[in-house]
C-alpha positions in Angstrom: 15.6 -68.2 69.6 12.6 -67.1 71.4 9.9 -65.8 68.8 7.4 -64.7 71.5 8.5 -60.9 71.2 8.5 -60.9 67.3 4.8 -62.0 67.2 4.2 -59.2 70.1 5.8 -56.5 68.2 4.1 -57.6 65.0 0.7 -57.7 66.3 1.1 -54.5 67.9 2.1 -53.0 64.5 -0.1 -54.4 62.4 -3.6 -54.0 64.4 -5.1 -50.7 63.9 -7.1 -49.0 67.2 -10.9 -48.1 65.9 -12.7 -44.8 67.2 -15.4 -46.7 68.6 -13.1 -49.1 70.5 -11.2 -52.2 69.7 -9.1 -53.3 67.0 -9.4 -53.4 63.3 -7.5 -57.2 62.5 -8.4 -57.2 59.1 -4.5 -56.9 58.0 -3.5 -58.7 61.1 -5.7 -61.8 60.2 -4.2 -61.9 56.5 -0.8 -61.9 57.9 -1.3 -64.7 60.0 -2.5 -66.7 57.3 0.5 -65.7 55.2 3.0 -66.5 57.7 1.2 -70.1 58.2 1.3 -70.6 54.6 5.0 -69.9 54.3 6.0 -72.3 57.1 4.6 -74.8 55.2 5.7 -73.9 52.0 9.1 -73.3 53.5 9.1 -77.1 54.2 8.9 -78.4 50.5 11.6 -80.6 49.5 12.3 -78.7 46.4 12.7 -75.4 48.9 14.5 -77.2 51.7 17.1 -77.8 49.3 17.7 -73.9 48.9 18.3 -73.6 52.5 15.8 -70.7 53.3 16.5 -68.6 56.4 13.5 -69.5 58.6 13.5 -66.6 60.6 13.9 -64.2 57.6 10.9 -66.3 56.1 8.9 -65.3 59.5 10.0 -61.7 59.4 9.1 -60.9 56.0 5.8 -62.6 56.0 4.7 -60.8 59.0 5.7 -57.4 57.4 5.2 -58.0 54.0 1.9 -55.5 53.8 3.2 -53.3 56.6 3.5 -50.4 54.0 -0.4 -50.1 54.1 0.1 -49.0 57.9 2.7 -46.5 56.8 0.0 -45.3 54.1 -2.5 -45.0 56.7 -0.4 -43.1 59.1 0.4 -40.7 56.5 -3.3 -39.9 55.7 -3.1 -41.5 52.3 -5.8 -44.2 52.8 -8.7 -44.7 55.6 -8.6 -47.8 57.8 -11.4 -49.4 55.8 -9.4 -49.0 52.6 -6.6 -51.2 54.1 -5.9 -54.2 51.5 -8.5 -52.9 49.0 -7.1 -52.5 45.6 -3.6 -52.6 44.6 -0.9 -51.1 46.1 1.6 -48.4 44.8 5.2 -49.5 44.2 6.1 -47.5 47.4 4.4 -49.9 49.9 7.3 -52.6 49.2 9.8 -50.1 50.4 7.3 -48.7 53.3 7.1 -52.5 54.3 10.6 -53.0 54.6 11.2 -49.8 56.5 8.7 -50.9 59.0 10.3 -54.5 59.3 13.8 -53.0 59.9 12.7 -50.7 62.7 10.3 -53.2 64.5 12.8 -56.1 64.6 16.3 -54.6 64.8 17.7 -56.2 67.8 15.4 -58.9 68.0 16.5 -61.1 64.9 19.9 -61.6 63.7 21.4 -58.9 61.5 21.9 -61.0 58.5 18.3 -62.5 58.7 17.0 -59.1 59.1 18.7 -58.2 55.8 17.4 -61.1 54.0 13.8 -60.4 55.1 13.9 -56.8 54.2 15.6 -57.9 50.6 12.6 -60.3 50.5 9.9 -57.7 51.2 11.5 -55.7 48.6 11.7 -58.4 46.0 8.5 -60.6 46.4 6.5 -58.7 43.6 9.6 -59.5 41.2 8.8 -62.6 39.2 12.3 -63.2 38.4 13.8 -63.0 41.9 16.2 -65.9 42.7 15.8 -65.1 46.6 14.5 -68.1 48.0 12.5 -66.0 51.0 11.1 -63.8 48.6 9.9 -66.7 46.5 8.2 -68.3 49.6 6.7 -65.1 51.1 5.2 -64.6 47.3 3.6 -67.7 47.1 2.2 -67.7 50.5 0.6 -64.3 49.7 -0.7 -65.3 46.3 -2.5 -68.4 47.9 -4.7 -65.8 49.7 -6.6 -64.9 46.2 -7.3 -68.5 45.8 -10.6 -69.6 47.3 -13.0 -68.3 49.9 -10.6 -65.6 50.9 -10.9 -63.8 47.6 -14.8 -63.5 49.0 -13.7 -61.8 52.1 -11.8 -59.0 50.5 -14.7 -58.5 47.7 -17.1 -58.1 50.4 -15.1 -55.6 52.2 -14.7 -53.7 49.1 -18.5 -54.2 48.1 -19.3 -52.6 51.7 -16.9 -49.9 51.0 -18.6 -48.7 47.7 -22.1 -49.3 48.6 -22.5 -52.7 46.4 -24.1 -55.9 47.3 -24.0 -60.0 46.2 -24.4 -59.2 42.8 -21.0 -57.1 42.5 -19.2 -59.8 43.9 -20.6 -62.4 41.1 -20.1 -60.0 38.7 -16.4 -59.4 39.5 -15.9 -63.6 39.4 -17.7 -63.8 36.3 -15.8 -61.0 34.3 -12.4 -62.6 35.8 -13.7 -66.2 34.5 -14.6 -64.3 31.0 -11.1 -62.9 30.6 -9.1 -65.7 31.7 -7.8 -64.2 34.9 -7.7 -67.2 37.1 -5.9 -69.1 34.2 -3.2 -66.4 33.9 -2.8 -66.1 37.5 -2.4 -69.9 38.1 0.5 -69.7 35.4 2.1 -66.4 36.7 1.7 -66.6 40.4 3.3 -69.9 41.4 7.1 -71.3 41.0 6.4 -74.6 42.8 4.3 -77.4 41.4 2.9 -78.3 44.9 1.5 -74.4 45.9 0.1 -74.3 41.7 -1.7 -77.5 42.2 -3.2 -76.5 45.9 -4.0 -73.0 44.2 -5.8 -74.9 41.3 -7.9 -77.2 44.1 -8.9 -73.9 46.1 -10.4 -72.6 42.9 -12.4 -75.3 42.1 -13.8 -75.3 45.4 -14.3 -71.6 45.1 -16.2 -72.1 42.0 -18.7 -74.5 43.3 -19.3 -72.1 46.0 -20.0 -69.1 43.3 -22.3 -71.2 41.4 -24.2 -71.7 44.6 -24.1 -68.3 45.5 -25.3 -67.2 42.3 -28.1 -69.9 42.6 -29.5 -68.3 45.6 -28.8 -64.6 44.3 -31.5 -65.3 41.9 -33.6 -67.3 44.0 -33.2 -70.7 41.9 -32.9 -72.7 45.0 -36.1 -71.5 46.0 -38.2 -72.1 42.6 -36.6 -75.6 42.4 -37.5 -76.6 45.6 -40.8 -75.1 46.0 -41.8 -75.7 42.2 -39.8 -78.6 41.4 -41.9 -79.1 37.8 -41.1 -75.2 36.6 -38.0 -75.1 34.4 -38.4 -71.2 34.0 -38.8 -68.3 36.3 -42.5 -67.7 37.3 -43.2 -64.7 35.6 -45.4 -62.3 38.2 -45.0 -59.6 40.5 -41.3 -59.9 41.1 -40.8 -59.7 37.4 -42.6 -56.1 37.5 -39.4 -54.5 39.4 -38.4 -51.3 38.0 -35.3 -52.0 35.5 -33.2 -49.9 37.8 -34.2 -51.4 40.6 -33.1 -54.9 39.7 -30.2 -57.1 40.1 -27.9 -56.8 37.3 -27.3 -59.8 35.3 -23.9 -61.3 35.5 -21.5 -59.6 33.4 -22.8 -56.2 33.8 -20.7 -53.5 35.6 -22.8 -53.6 38.5 
């Protein structure tokens, strides 16, 4: 089966023209990563036993977030709000509707039906549909690792916040055992859960380094290796409301 028309149609549907020219590819890049994740997950032995429809997996992965485009065209959100924050329940229905309209005649009818059902069911933790399970796990992997940062930075820019806001969000999630719960709830397959845990470990190292630089600890330890405490000088005289909030503050 020729997949090029499917990819071309999806790219046209999921990239957003910008007023100044060019395309906003934030949603499209996310989609491509989820498609790749989904293909690798679909090749797992425990998944292959259930004989997933690969065309349905591709279609569902391509259009699983297309409902954001519906919201954008309907004036509910601005372009820069794409994928920022939780989507309403209606987004899945919107995604399935875009998928059905876009791929009618491009993929077999049975695959189209399974893809649409997968998009509807991907957020249902109890779904038995293998295509929905694959796409859900492929999408959930995005939350673990550096891609968490990219969405957080985009949200920070939108809200006028800086690096400390990202650090605060990270520390709050750790404090409330968010990541532990997500590892338990987000993955059905041991292989993907293990990968997510590995990604989380690498992200934790990066976030520790980010905090180190945010507080200029690397500068202090490198230039003043004998000093164990921050130097008290003019930088300690910064007005309280201008200082970087401490981790755990609301920011």
